[in-house]
N, C-alpha and C positions, 0 to 999 in steps of 0.2 A: 821603692825609694821613700824614705821618711822625710816629709816636708815640715818646715818650721811654721807651725800654725799661729805663731805670734806675729807674723808678718801681715801687712795689708798692702800688697804691691800696687793695686789700682788706686787706692786712696792716697798712698804716698806719692804716686806720680801726679795725681791731681793737685795735691798741695804744692808739689815742686813747681808745676806749671804756673800756679797762681802766684807764687813768690817771685817769679821772673817779671811780673808786670808787663806781659806781652801786649802790644797794641793790636787789637783785633780788627781785621778786615775780612772776617769770615762770619758765618752765622753762629749763634742766634743774633738776631737784629737788635736786641736790647743792649748789646755791647757792654757786658759786665754790669748791667743794671742801669746804665746812664739813660736809657730810653724810656724807662718806667719808674721815675723817682718815687711816685706814691707807693708803689709796691715795695721798693727798697726800704723806704722809711719804716714800713711795718715789719717786714721779715728780716731785714738786715742786709748789709752789703755783701757779706761773705757768701751767702746763698747764691746770689746772682753772679758773683765773681767765678764760682766754680760750675755754673751752668753753661757748659761749653760744648763744642761739637767734636766729632772724631778728628784726630790728627795723628801724625806719626808717633809722637811721644806718648799718646794716650791710647793707641791701638784702635781697633774697629770691631764692633760686636759681630759683624757679618763674616769676618774671617780673622779671628784673633790670633796673633802670633807673638805678642810680647806681654804687656802688663795685664790685659784682660785674660789672656790664656793662662798666665801664672795664677791669677786670682781664681779662675775656674778650676784649675787643677787642685788648688787648696780646698775649694768647696767640695770637689769630688772626694778627696781624701777624708774630709770631715764627715761625709755621709756614707762612707764605706762603699762608694761606687767607682766605676772605672772612668766615667766622664761626667762633666757638669756643664750646662749651658745657662748663662744668665738670661733672664726674661725681664722685659720692661713693660709687658702688657698682662701682668699677673699670671697666676696659675691657669687661668682660662686658656691662654695661648699655649701653655705646656700640655694641657689635656688634649687640645685639638691636635697639636703636633704629635703626641703619642699615638693617637688613633690613626692619623694620616700616615704615620711612618710604618704602620703595620698592615692596615686594611686598604684594599682597593675596592672599587665599586662592586657590590655583590657579595663581598666577604662578610661572614658572620662574626659578631662579637658578643660575648655574654657580659651583661652588666646589670646591676641592681636598678630598679626603676626610680629610686630616690637619688639618682645621680644628679649632679649640678647641670645647669643649662649648657655649660661649655661642652659636656660630653654629648649632649643631643646635637649641638652645633657641629661637633666633630663628626657625627654620623652624616649630617647634611653635607659637609665639606668633602668627606671621603667617599660617600656613597655606600658605606657599610650598613649591614642589616642587623638591627638589635635583636638579641635573644634575651628578653628581660627576665630577671629573677626577682621574685617578690621578696623584699626584705621582711624580716620578722617584725611584728608590730606589738608594741606594749600598749595594751588597751587602756590601762590605768592612766598612763601619761599621754596617750594619743599620738605617739610618735613612732616613726620607723627606726628600727635598730640596725644591727648588722645583718649579713646574710649567712645562712648555715652552710656548712660544708656539704651536707646532704643535698641541698637544693642546687649547689654548683655541680656536684657530681651527677645529679639527674639531668641538668641542662647539657652537660658534656655528653652523657650517654645518648641523649635524644638528638644531639647535634654534633656528631663526630667530626664534621667538616669545619667547625669553628676555628678561627685564626687566633683569637685572643680572648682573655678574660680580664675585665675591667673591674677594679675594686675601689672602695673608699676606706681610707685609714687616717683618722677615725671618721664616723659620721659627724654631722654638725653638733650633735648633742654629746659626743664623746664615746659612743659605742664602737668597739673594735671587734672585727671578725677574726676567725682563726686563720690569719694570713699564711702562716707557715704551712699548714696542711693544704690549704687551697692552692698555694704556689706549687707545692710538690705534686699535687694531683694534676694541675694544668700542664706542668712540664712533662709529666709522664706521658701525656697525650700529645706532646709536641706543640703546645699552645703557649703563646706569649702572655705574660702577666703585666698589666699596666695598672698603676695605682695613683689615684687622686689623693695626695697627701696634703691638701691645702691647709688642713687644720692639724697636721702632725709634724710640722717642721722642727718642733722642739723635742720629739721623741728620742732622738739619737743621743741626747746629752744628759740623760739621767736614768739610772738603773731602775728606779721605781715607776717609770713611765712605760707604756707599751713599746715594743720593738718597732724600729723604723722599717719601711718596706724593703729598702735596698739591702740592709744587713740580713734580712730574711730570705733574700734571693730573688726578689722581683726583677724583671727586666728593665722597666722604666718606672719612674715616679716623678710627679710634679709637686713641689713643696712651696707653700707661701710663707717665706720668711717674714714678710710684712705682717702676717696675721699673728704669729706667736713667737717670732724670732727677733723682732726689734728693728727690721729694716723699713724703708719707706714704702708707703702704699704703692702698689703695682709691681714692686720688685719681688721676683720669685726665681726659682731655679728648676731646671729640668735635669733629672739624673738618669744615667744610663749604665747598665752593666753589659759588657760585651758578650757576644754569643749568638743570640737569635736576631738581633737588630744591628744594622750597620751604622756606625757613628756618622759617616758622611751622608747617609740617607736622612738622618735626623737633622743635620746641619742644613741640608738643602730644603727640607720641609720648613724649618724655622725661617729661612731666608725668603720663603714665598710671601710671608705676611708680616714678619717683624720689621719694624722701622729701621732704616739705615742711619737714623739720627737718634740713637738711643741716649736716654738721659744719664749723664755721668753722676748726677746726684743719686739716682736710683741704684746704679751699679756700684758706686762707692759705698752706699749704705749696706749692700749685700756683703761686700768685702769686710766691713767693720763688724756687722752682725755675726758673720761666720766666726771671726776671731773671738768675739765676746762669748759665743756659745761654746766654742771649744775650750777656751781658757778659763772661763768663769761660769759656764752653764750649770755645772753640777751644784755649785754654791747658790747661784741665783734661783734655780729651779727647786732646790731643797726648801728655800724660803717660801717660794710660791706654793708648793705642796703643803707646807705647814700652815700657811694662811688659808688656803681653800678648805683644808680639813677642819680647821677651827671655825671657819665661816659656816660650813655645813652643820657642824655641831650646834652652833648658835641658832641658825635658821630653823633647824628641826625642833627647836624648843618653842618656836613661834606658832601660835594658834592659826591653823588654816594653811600652813605652808609645808612643803616637803622638798628638800634639796636631795636629789637622787645622785647616787654614786656607785661605788664598786659592789654594793649589795645586789646590783643587777647582774653581775657576772655569774654565769651558769644558766641564765635564762637563754631561750632560743635566740641565736644571733648575737649574743654578747659573750665573747671569749675573754675580753679585757675591757678596761674603761680608763679614759683620760680624765683624771681628777681635776685638771685645770679648767675643764668645762663645767661651770657652775650653773647647772640647770635647776630651776625652782618651779615646782608645780603649784599653781595658785588657785586651782579650782575650789579648794577648801574655803577660800574667802568668798566664793560666790561671784567671782569676776573672771573674765577671760585673761589669758596672757597678753592679748592685744591691749586690753584696758590697763593692765598692770604696767605694761611698757610705757603707755602714755602718762600714767600717773607718776611713775618714777622720773620721767623727763620733765613734765610740766610742774609738778609739785615739789620735787626733791632735787632737780637739776642733775639727774643721773641718767646717763645714756647706756642702756644695756644693748647687747647685740641684736636680739630679736624677741618678739613675742609671738606665740602661736595660740591655738585655742585654749590649751590648758596650762602653758608654761611660759616662763621667761628664761633667757639664756644670757649669762654674763661670762664673757671671755676673760679669764685671769691669765696674765702673761708677764713677760720679763720686766715690764714697766710698772707693774703694780706694787703696792706696799701696804703696810698695816693700816695706814690712814685711809686709803681708798677702799679697802675691804670693810673697815669699820663704818665708813660712811654708808655703804650699801646695806650692811646688816642693820644699822640703826634705822635707815629709811624703811626697810621691810618690817621692822618691829612696829613702827608708827603706822605704816600702811595697814597692817593687820588690825590695829585698834580702830582705825577709821572705817575700814571696809568689810570687816568680818560680819557675816550675817546677811550680805546681799543675796539676792536670789536670781540665779540665771540658769535657764534650761540649756544644758550643754547637748548639742547635737553630736551624733557619731561623726568622727572625722573621716573624710573620704581619702583612704590611703591605698586601696587596692589598685592593681595594675589596670589601666585602660586597655581596651582591645586595639591592637595594631592592625590596621586594614591596608595601609599603603606605607612604603618605606619613607623615612623622614626626608630623604633627598628628593624622591619623586613627588611627595606631597608639597615640598617647598617650592618646586618649580611648576607644579600643576596649575591649571586655570582655576581661579577661585571666584567666589561670590561673597557678598556680605549679608549676613542675616542678624536679626535681633538675638541677643543671648538667650532669651526665654524661649525662642523658637528653634534653637539649635540642636535639640535632642535628636539623636540618631545620625546627625551629620558627621562628616569626617573633617576634623580640624585642619585648617590651612596655616595655623600659626600657633606659637606657644603662649600659654598664660601661666604666670607664676607670681607668687608673693616674694618680694625681695626685701631683706633677706628672708629665707636662705637661698633663694634662686633655684629651687627644685621645681620643675614644671608640674603643674596640675594636669595639663594636657599638652601634647606636642603635635607637630604636623604629622598627619597620617593616622591619628588615633580617633576612635569613635567617641563622640561627646555623649555622655549619659546624663540622665536627669540628676543623679547624685553630684556629678561634676558641676552642673549648672547651679544647683542649690548651694554647693560649697563655695563657688565663686561669688554668688550673691551674699552669702554669709560673710566672706572676707571683705567685700565692699562695705557692708553694714558696719564692720569693725574698723573701717578706715585703714585697712591694710594696704601697703604699697604694692599695687599690681603692675606688672611690667610686661614688655615684649609684644603687646598688641598694638595694631595700628590705631585703634580707638583708645585714647588715653584713659577714658572713663569706663571702658569695657561694657558699654551698653550694647555693642554689636561685636560680632566676631567673624573673621574670615574662615570660610569652609570651602571644601572642594566642590566644584560645579560651575555651571555657567548660568 
C-alpha cells in the first residue's frame, strides 16, 4: 500500500481539536495555559492550547487505533520498515525496549563498549549479559570509531548462543560500520540485529548519506528525529521489521514504562518532521551537505585545526561517514576540546554539541543555514589566532574495554559500599560514570575500576566536564560492590 506522505494526520487532528475551542475539564491542569500566564506570555498561547491529553478524537499512544496509528504507519513507510512506534522519552526508551523485546535474563547480546548509557540500562532492565566488542580507535583523534566485521564475527564464533547483535549507526562522531555485512552475518546465525540510530534519523532521505539500518535489513532501530530530523526534544521513533520479533511483544514492552500521558506537542512534531523529511529532505540535506563540505574546507585552512570527514573511510571500523557531523580536532592549538567548547560558548556565544580531550563536535542539521555555519567558521578562525601556541600535555585517552566481573543487572542490585574515588582501584563498580554528552559510560555496574579509569575521571573533572549518573554529584566518591 502506497501512502500519501504529504499528510500529517495527528497534527491535523490536533489543529482541528484546537479550533473547536473545547472547554476543558480534563488534564493538564493549566487548562490551555490559563493556569500559568507567565509561561504563556513568553512561549505563546498556541503552544499551551495544543498541550492536551489523550481523548477519543486524538487517539492514545498505548493502543493507537486512529490518528496516531495512521501517523505511525506513515512513519514506518518513510523509514522502509514494517512498523513504527512513537516515543516521547527519547531514543533511550527505544534502545531499552529493543533489548527487552529480545533478551531475557541470562541471554547474551553482542554490543560495542562505546554504546550509550541507555544500552547499559537496557542490560540492567532485561538481565541480559553483554559480550562487548572493542570499537576501533583512531589514536590521532582519540575517539572510538565503528566496529569491524571481523570483530563481530569473532564474537559470534566465541558465543554461538548469543541472541542479538547491537550496533550504532552512526557513532556520535559520524563513523559508520559495515552494517549490511554485519546484519547478514548475524542473520545467518539466527541472531536479531538491533541498531541505535539516534544520530542517523536523516540517513534515509539523501542518497549521499549512509544507508539507514532498516533498509539494510536490521530487525529494529531507534531513531532520534529530534536530533537531526527537526522534531522536538525527546521525540523519537522505534522501527520494526517483521520476522524475528513480534510486534505485540514490542508494544507490551513499551507500555511497561512509557507514559500514558504522552505529549501531543512531541508526537505532532514527529508527524510534521516526517512529512518534511520525505517531501523536502533531499533538497534540505543537499544544502546541509554543501554547507558542511564548505565549512570543512575553510576549517582545514585554519592553523592548528583539522575537520575530519570521509577521508577516514577505509580505516578500521569506518565503512562510511556522516558528513553532517562536523568534528574538529583542536589539539594543534595546544588546548583540549573541553577548553575549546567553553571558549566557543563563553567568548563567541556558540554552543557546540560536545568537547572531548582532542575534539569539538558541531551537529549540522535541517535547521542550519549559511549564516550559522559562517558564524562558527569565523569564530574558529579567531580562536586559532588567540590560542595557537598554547602548551598542553595530552594524556592518552582511556578507551579500552574495562573488565566485566559481574553482570550489569546483578551489580545494580548487589549490596554496595562507598569509597573515595582515589581508593577505588581494583574495586567492582556499583554505578555508572560518564561524561554527558556523549553519555557513553567510562565504567558501568559490574566492571573492574582500573587506575587508568580513575585518572581519566580525575582528568575530566579538572576539565570541568559534566559527569553524570553517580550518587555523589562531585564524583569524589563512588559506589562499589561490597559491605
